[in-house]
C-alpha positions as a printed NumPy array, in Angstrom:
array([[  9.563, -19.827,  -4.984],
       [  6.457, -21.938,  -5.483],
       [  7.466, -25.403,  -6.733],
       [  4.74 , -25.364,  -9.38 ],
       [  6.625, -22.66 , -11.292],
       [  9.937, -24.51 , -11.475],
       [  9.118, -27.159, -14.12 ],
       [  7.832, -24.551, -16.577],
       [ 10.847, -22.279, -16.166],
       [ 13.235, -25.25 , -16.367],
       [ 11.789, -26.347, -19.719],
       [ 11.892, -22.812, -21.121],
       [ 15.459, -22.195, -20.001],
       [ 16.569, -25.575, -21.379],
       [ 15.083, -24.764, -24.778],
       [ 16.557, -21.281, -24.787],
       [ 20.178, -21.816, -23.831],
       [ 22.804, -24.168, -22.581],
       [ 23.166, -22.606, -19.129],
       [ 19.953, -24.124, -17.775],
       [ 21.752, -26.684, -15.55 ],
       [ 23.395, -23.844, -13.608],
       [ 20.228, -21.758, -13.431],
       [ 19.191, -19.86 , -10.339],
       [ 15.468, -19.623,  -9.69 ],
       [ 13.315, -16.882,  -8.266],
       [  9.559, -16.693,  -8.139],
       [  6.557, -15.432,  -6.27 ],
       [  2.822, -15.871,  -5.906],
       [  0.465, -13.096,  -4.828],
       [ -3.276, -12.883,  -4.31 ],
       [ -5.473,  -9.84 ,  -3.664],
       [ -9.132,  -9.683,  -2.695],
       [-11.181,  -6.504,  -2.276],
       [-14.715,  -5.351,  -1.614],
       [-15.431,  -2.336,  -3.838],
       [-17.952,   0.491,  -3.979],
       [-18.107,   1.752,  -7.588],
       [-19.807,   5.124,  -8.128],
       [-20.288,   4.529, -11.861],
       [-20.674,   0.791, -12.268],
       [-21.989,   0.921, -15.892],
       [-19.242,   3.446, -16.825],
       [-21.767,   5.753, -18.445],
       [-21.066,   9.187, -19.885],
       [-23.321,  11.993, -18.719],
       [-24.548,  15.195, -20.391],
       [-25.4  ,  16.911, -17.089],
       [-29.139,  16.743, -17.749],
       [-30.16 ,  13.109, -17.518],
       [-29.886,  11.058, -14.343],
       [-26.359,  10.454, -13.134],
       [-24.524,   7.123, -12.868],
       [-25.511,   4.448, -10.348],
       [-23.351,   3.1  ,  -7.513],
       [-22.915,  -0.637,  -7.081],
       [-20.919,  -2.999,  -4.875],
       [-18.449,  -5.491,  -6.305],
       [-16.011,  -8.213,  -5.29 ],
       [-12.596,  -8.097,  -6.958],
       [ -9.931, -10.819,  -6.888],
       [ -6.506, -10.876,  -8.557],
       [ -3.845, -13.581,  -8.612],
       [ -0.291, -13.101,  -9.897],
       [  2.506, -15.603, -10.537],
       [  6.025, -14.512, -11.471],
       [  9.143, -16.517, -12.175],
       [ 12.728, -15.972, -13.305],
       [ 15.394, -18.461, -14.284],
       [ 18.94 , -17.194, -14.786],
       [ 21.703, -19.328, -16.293],
       [ 25.296, -18.688, -17.22 ],
       [ 24.36 , -16.762, -20.386],
       [ 20.573, -17.059, -20.651],
       [ 17.553, -15.849, -18.772],
       [ 13.814, -16.551, -18.882],
       [ 11.254, -14.317, -17.196],
       [  7.525, -15.037, -17.023],
       [  4.461, -13.4  , -15.487],
       [  0.779, -14.39 , -15.422],
       [ -2.223, -12.573, -13.948],
       [ -5.814, -13.697, -13.521],
       [ -8.429, -11.265, -12.233],
       [-12.198, -11.171, -11.883],
       [-14.784,  -8.633, -10.782],
       [-18.355,  -9.497,  -9.8  ],
       [-20.993,  -6.754,  -9.372],
       [-24.07 ,  -7.034,  -7.187],
       [-26.608,  -5.385,  -9.534],
       [-24.8  ,  -4.718, -12.835],
       [-24.078,  -8.301, -13.812],
       [-23.421,  -7.157, -17.386],
       [-20.262,  -5.429, -16.062],
       [-18.8  ,  -8.606, -14.553],
       [-15.347,  -9.185, -16.018],
       [-12.678, -11.855, -16.266],
       [ -9.211, -10.681, -17.277],
       [ -6.107, -12.727, -18.056],
       [ -2.688, -11.319, -18.902],
       [  0.647, -12.971, -19.466],
       [  4.155, -12.081, -20.594],
       [  7.193, -14.22 , -21.38 ],
       [ 10.715, -13.114, -22.26 ],
       [ 13.854, -15.051, -23.048],
       [ 17.291, -13.489, -23.555],
       [ 20.787, -14.695, -24.432],
       [ 23.988, -12.811, -23.655],
       [ 26.473, -12.318, -26.514],
       [ 29.638, -11.459, -24.685],
       [ 29.688,  -8.95 , -21.833],
       [ 27.821,  -6.036, -23.462],
       [ 25.35 ,  -7.344, -26.049],
       [ 22.298,  -9.553, -25.818],
       [ 19.423, -10.749, -27.971],
       [ 16.046, -12.171, -27.128],
       [ 12.359, -12.636, -27.815],
       [  9.307, -11.536, -25.897],
       [  5.568, -12.009, -26.103],
       [  2.548, -10.698, -24.23 ],
       [ -1.186, -11.305, -24.276],
       [ -4.199,  -9.802, -22.513],
       [ -7.761, -11.045, -22.765],
       [-10.757,  -9.29 , -21.18 ],
       [-14.147, -11.016, -21.166],
       [-17.452,  -9.606, -19.987],
       [-18.735,  -6.057, -19.742],
       [-19.056,  -3.716, -22.711],
       [-15.306,  -3.409, -23.363],
       [-14.232,  -6.983, -24.101],
       [-11.026,  -7.256, -26.116],
       [ -7.882,  -9.279, -26.786],
       [ -4.442,  -7.711, -27.258],
       [ -1.561,  -9.882, -28.51 ],
       [  2.022,  -8.959, -29.311],
       [  5.424, -10.502, -29.935],
       [  8.838,  -9.117, -30.827],
       [ 12.55 ,  -9.768, -31.202],
       [ 15.009,  -7.448, -29.496],
       [ 18.685,  -6.586, -29.197],
       [ 20.124,  -5.012, -26.061],
       [ 23.329,  -3.126, -25.315],
       [ 24.44 ,  -2.796, -21.67 ],
       [ 28.123,  -1.838, -21.309],
       [ 27.78 ,  -1.404, -17.509],
       [ 25.182,  -1.374, -14.751],
       [ 24.307,   2.273, -15.417],
       [ 23.309,   2.126, -19.082],
       [ 20.941,  -0.144, -21.004],
       [ 19.599,   0.302, -24.54 ],
       [ 17.064,  -1.97 , -26.215],
       [ 15.721,  -1.982, -29.779],
       [ 12.828,  -4.239, -30.727],
       [ 10.861,  -5.246, -33.838],
       [  7.533,  -7.012, -33.528],
       [  3.909,  -7.473, -34.474],
       [  0.632,  -6.71 , -32.698],
       [ -2.977,  -7.856, -33.067],
       [ -5.898,  -6.12 , -31.321],
       [ -9.493,  -7.435, -31.329],
       [-12.331,  -5.323, -29.876],
       [-15.373,  -7.57 , -29.603],
       [-18.188,  -4.992, -29.24 ],
       [-17.183,  -3.301, -32.517],
       [-14.966,  -5.246, -34.912],
       [-14.382,  -2.177, -37.072],
       [-11.858,  -1.242, -34.364],
       [ -9.822,  -4.452, -34.842],
       [ -6.324,  -3.906, -36.195],
       [ -3.   ,  -5.61 , -36.778],
       [  0.434,  -4.519, -37.88 ],
       [  4.159,  -4.222, -37.273],
       [  5.837,  -2.238, -34.501],
       [  9.344,  -0.956, -33.852],
       [ 10.502,   0.502, -30.556],
       [ 13.49 ,   1.709, -28.572],
       [ 14.055,   2.   , -24.821],
       [ 16.989,   3.558, -22.998],
       [ 17.75 ,   3.676, -19.264],
       [ 20.572,   5.552, -17.557],
       [ 21.305,   5.285, -13.838],
       [ 22.775,   8.531, -12.557],
       [ 23.595,   7.071,  -9.147],
       [ 22.139,   4.673,  -6.619],
       [ 18.906,   6.673,  -6.264],
       [ 18.367,   8.595,  -9.502],
       [ 17.708,   7.199, -12.985],
       [ 16.42 ,   8.479, -16.322],
       [ 14.685,   6.736, -19.205],
       [ 13.609,   7.561, -22.744],
       [ 11.357,   5.539, -25.028],
       [  9.858,   5.642, -28.482],
       [  7.629,   3.41 , -30.56 ],
       [  6.045,   3.463, -33.99 ],
       [  3.447,   1.061, -35.324],
       [  1.534,   0.556, -38.548],
       [ -2.098,  -0.444, -37.964],
       [ -4.283,  -1.928, -40.688],
       [ -8.053,  -2.17 , -40.192],
       [-10.742,  -4.129, -41.987],
       [-13.244,  -1.393, -43.011],
       [-12.68 ,   1.221, -45.673],
       [-11.315,   4.624, -44.709],
       [-13.811,   7.477, -44.39 ],
       [-13.028,  10.026, -47.157],
       [-11.954,  13.555, -46.267],
       [-14.399,  16.347, -47.219],
       [-13.697,  17.834, -50.633],
       [-11.527,  14.918, -51.844],
       [-12.793,  12.532, -54.494],
       [-10.795,   9.333, -54.446],
       [-11.252,   5.592, -54.539],
       [-11.772,   4.27 , -50.993],
       [ -8.874,   2.411, -49.405],
       [ -8.768,   0.31 , -46.275],
       [ -8.242,   2.321, -43.133],
       [ -4.605,   2.489, -42.062],
       [ -3.123,   4.359, -39.085],
       [  0.38 ,   5.225, -38.   ],
       [  0.822,   5.279, -34.211],
       [  3.77 ,   7.16 , -32.701],
       [  4.625,   7.233, -28.986],
       [  7.608,   9.057, -27.478],
       [  8.462,  10.102, -23.96 ],
       [ 10.847,  10.297, -21.035],
       [ 10.805,   9.389, -17.36 ],
       [ 12.601,  10.026, -14.078],
       [ 12.788,   7.715, -11.043],
       [ 14.003,   8.376,  -7.508],
       [ 14.525,   5.581,  -4.988],
       [ 15.215,   6.746,  -1.456],
       [ 13.178,   7.291,   1.713],
       [ 10.411,   8.257,  -0.712],
       [  9.987,   6.451,  -4.021],
       [  9.03 ,   8.773,  -6.861],
       [  8.524,   8.432, -10.603],
       [  7.423,  10.9  , -13.271],
       [  6.757,  10.083, -16.923],
       [  5.709,  12.212, -19.889],
       [  4.434,  10.639, -23.104],
       [  3.244,  12.037, -26.421],
       [  1.079,   9.955, -28.736],
       [  0.076,  10.736, -32.288],
       [ -2.288,   8.533, -34.276],
       [ -2.362,   9.641, -37.935],
       [ -5.082,   8.043, -40.028],
       [ -6.129,   8.047, -43.678],
       [ -9.717,   7.9  , -42.376],
       [-11.392,  11.237, -41.658],
       [-12.075,  11.81 , -37.967],
       [ -9.71 ,   9.152, -36.634],
       [ -6.542,  11.247, -36.156],
       [ -5.715,  12.104, -32.536],
       [ -2.924,  13.79 , -30.561],
       [ -2.425,  13.095, -26.856],
       [ -0.126,  14.437, -24.141],
       [  0.04 ,  12.488, -20.903],
       [  1.847,  13.127, -17.611],
       [  1.934,  10.339, -15.014],
       [  3.422,  10.371, -11.544],
       [  3.597,   7.983,  -8.609],
       [  4.939,   8.091,  -5.053],
       [  5.375,   5.706,  -2.158],
       [  6.277,   6.564,   1.426],
       [  6.411,   4.741,   4.751],
       [  4.201,   6.306,   7.448],
       [  4.098,   5.716,  11.224],
       [  2.652,   2.449,  12.58 ],
       [  4.22 ,   0.544,   9.674],
       [  1.701,   1.96 ,   7.181],
       [  2.691,   2.487,   3.532],
       [  1.039,   5.157,   1.394],
       [  1.019,   4.697,  -2.377],
       [ -0.245,   7.457,  -4.67 ],
       [ -0.57 ,   7.625,  -8.443],
       [ -1.991,  10.32 , -10.689],
       [ -2.179,  11.235, -14.353],
       [ -3.219,  14.163, -16.499],
       [ -4.063,  13.898, -20.177],
       [ -4.728,  16.382, -22.945],
       [ -6.219,  15.169, -26.227],
       [ -6.795,  17.003, -29.499],
       [ -8.615,  15.845, -32.624],
       [ -7.475,  17.861, -35.677],
       [-10.457,  16.768, -37.807],
       [-12.875,  18.115, -35.195],
       [-14.512,  14.73 , -34.604],
       [-14.289,  12.898, -31.311],
       [-14.008,   9.145, -31.112],
       [-16.896,   7.296, -29.494],
       [-16.906,   6.901, -25.696],
       [-16.733,   3.117, -26.188],
       [-13.404,   3.355, -27.969],
       [-12.02 ,   5.779, -25.398],
       [-12.793,   3.33 , -22.616],
       [-10.901,   0.515, -24.296],
       [ -7.9  ,   1.775, -22.326],
       [ -9.73 ,   0.827, -19.105],
       [ -9.494,   4.18 , -17.345],
       [ -5.697,   4.362, -17.637],
       [ -6.081,   6.718, -20.595],
       [ -8.009,   9.326, -18.595],
       [ -7.296,  11.848, -15.868],
       [ -6.955,   9.933, -12.632],
       [ -5.831,   9.943,  -9.021],
       [ -5.547,   6.894,  -6.771],
       [ -4.431,   6.396,  -3.161],
       [ -3.754,   3.216,  -1.219],
       [ -2.872,   2.6  ,   2.419],
       [ -1.354,  -0.79 ,   3.262],
       [ -0.331,  -2.256,   6.602],
       [  1.055,  -5.76 ,   7.263],
       [ -0.877,  -7.892,   9.731],
       [  1.474, -10.868,   9.35 ],
       [  4.719, -11.588,   7.451],
       [  2.693, -12.526,   4.35 ],
       [ -0.601, -10.607,   4.6  ],
       [ -1.32 ,  -6.881,   4.192],
       [ -4.608,  -5.095,   4.83 ],
       [ -5.344,  -2.39 ,   2.24 ],
       [ -7.653,   0.619,   1.972],
       [ -7.882,   2.241,  -1.463],
       [ -9.621,   5.046,  -3.329],
       [ -9.453,   6.167,  -6.937],
       [-11.139,   8.65 ,  -9.241],
       [-11.122,   8.681, -13.062],
       [-12.586,  11.359, -15.302],
       [-12.594,  12.694, -18.827],
       [-14.616,  15.235, -20.794],
       [-15.58 ,  15.602, -24.448],
       [-16.244,  19.345, -24.74 ],
       [-17.508,  19.257, -28.33 ],
       [-20.537,  17.135, -27.455],
       [-20.716,  18.075, -23.731],
       [-20.269,  14.496, -22.518],
       [-18.302,  13.781, -19.332],
       [-17.277,  10.667, -17.478],
       [-16.485,  10.37 , -13.776],
       [-15.979,   7.281, -11.676],
       [-14.842,   6.765,  -8.086],
       [-13.973,   3.405,  -6.549],
       [-13.5  ,   2.73 ,  -2.834],
       [-11.907,  -0.56 ,  -1.792],
       [-11.121,  -2.56 ,   1.329],
       [ -9.243,  -5.845,   1.164],
       [ -6.035,  -7.779,   1.666],
       [ -2.984,  -9.009,  -0.221],
       [ -1.27 , -12.337,   0.445],
       [  2.163, -13.202,  -0.913],
       [  4.431, -16.256,  -0.95 ],
       [  7.914, -15.335,  -2.127],
       [ 11.33 , -16.956,  -2.064]])
């Protein structure tokens, strides 16, 4: 573990519980650098008539620090990421992204535990700059190593800088369950509901005459997942999301299927693959703007990504990657496609 992480974790564990003096420490540092070829650097939608998107080259760097301190009855886990992307021609798409998460938990006997968690993500630059903050309290039940249930209650604040009418805040409640069938197979279920309050007034529904209220949405997410850990690592997750709004045109329903796989190939090469399929429906017949769709940074679209990695030393891997993201808005004939090719390395220092 990098010594620079130890003082921070020691202070946090000391504040959280009395088992800090007997704490065991784990931590890691990792850095990744890549040269990228982006087929749609400005992330433009196309109608099939005007000129298509423009390719640009970019340099991407990402640093990650993780740490864990475990005491007799308490535990503190922290993670911080700092990433940047610099384009050759499209300087307006240069981005700086920071993300962090911190969780502290305290065991109450052998089966129950309580804790607090917080996360933050801040994206600067480009046309999709935003900040996403959240914090919650949770209770966890884990009678054995196979089963774990967690219930949480928290608050979230989202700020979208290009269009502040999309800013919202509100309370959230969620549940997560994991069950380990055996050493290789495990199942999970999850659900979350949040109340989102916006600043602008709600758009009235056609045919209804009523005093305007502030826009308010209810966001529901529910799903299940399966994980296999053996010679091949596999995971498959299905999620359903419903955003119900009192503002006309803002209600949306989404189905999303995500899968990933990892396998070791000859010559000590590892292949990692990840793909997702999404289906969205807008009951009011109005599609949200492309800018709002892209707030999810491509993860909310149909996608496929592949990465080949091979170690060249005990701490350095060389990587070759490719990914494609796409979505289509059939009502207004707009489509979005983006491919990214990458070549780089990852360095790690782990205890």
